[in-house]
C-alpha positions in Angstrom: 0.0 0.0 0.0 1.3 3.4 -1.0 1.7 6.1 1.6 0.5 9.6 0.9 3.1 12.3 1.0 2.1 15.4 2.8 3.1 18.5 1.0 3.1 21.8 2.8 3.0 25.0 0.7 4.2 28.2 2.3 4.1 31.6 0.7 7.1 33.8 1.1 6.4 37.5 1.0 8.1 39.2 -2.0 10.2 42.2 -1.3 8.7 45.4 -2.3 10.0 46.9 -5.5 12.2 49.8 -4.9 10.6 53.1 -5.6 12.1 55.4 -8.1 9.7 58.3 -7.2 11.5 61.6 -7.0 10.2 64.9 -5.6 9.4 67.6 -8.2 12.0 70.3 -8.3 10.8 73.9 -8.3 12.0 77.3 -9.2 10.8 79.9 -6.7 10.4 83.4 -7.9 8.3 85.7 -5.7 5.0 83.9 -5.1 5.5 81.6 -8.1 6.6 77.9 -7.9 7.5 76.7 -11.4 8.2 72.9 -11.9 11.5 72.1 -13.6 12.9 68.8 -14.9 15.2 66.9 -12.6 17.9 66.9 -15.2 17.9 70.8 -15.7 21.2 72.4 -15.0 21.5 75.9 -13.5 22.4 77.3 -16.8 19.2 75.8 -18.4 17.1 77.2 -15.7 18.5 80.7 -16.0 18.1 80.6 -19.7 14.5 79.6 -19.7 13.6 82.0 -16.8 15.2 85.0 -18.5 13.2 84.3 -21.7 9.9 84.8 -19.6 11.1 87.1 -17.0 13.8 89.4 -18.4 13.9 91.4 -15.0 15.9 88.4 -13.6 19.0 89.5 -15.6 20.6 90.8 -12.5 18.9 88.5 -10.0 20.8 86.1 -7.8 20.0 82.4 -8.4 20.3 80.3 -5.3 20.3 76.5 -5.2 18.2 75.4 -2.2 18.3 72.0 -0.4 16.4 69.3 -2.2 17.2 70.6 -5.7 14.9 73.7 -5.9 16.2 77.0 -7.1 15.2 80.5 -6.0 15.7 83.8 -7.8 16.2 86.8 -5.5 16.2 90.2 -7.0 19.1 92.5 -6.2 18.4 95.7 -4.5 19.3 98.8 -6.5 18.8 102.4 -6.9 15.6 103.6 -8.5 16.2 106.4 -10.8 
């Protein structure tokens, strides 16, 4: 007489796939927050911003933690 073999099946949890989600980078100018591509260089950002906002020609561009960029207008004399 043949004996039955007991088979136990257990499920092993699969590891979660690593996330590649990245935070959206932004350019801050006054009250504006403009999204920028993660691969944009500082030169790319300045070039694009100057096309739309020529008053930023003499502004200081600061890189913020997290990859954001902020434009700060330089104080000057009004004439």
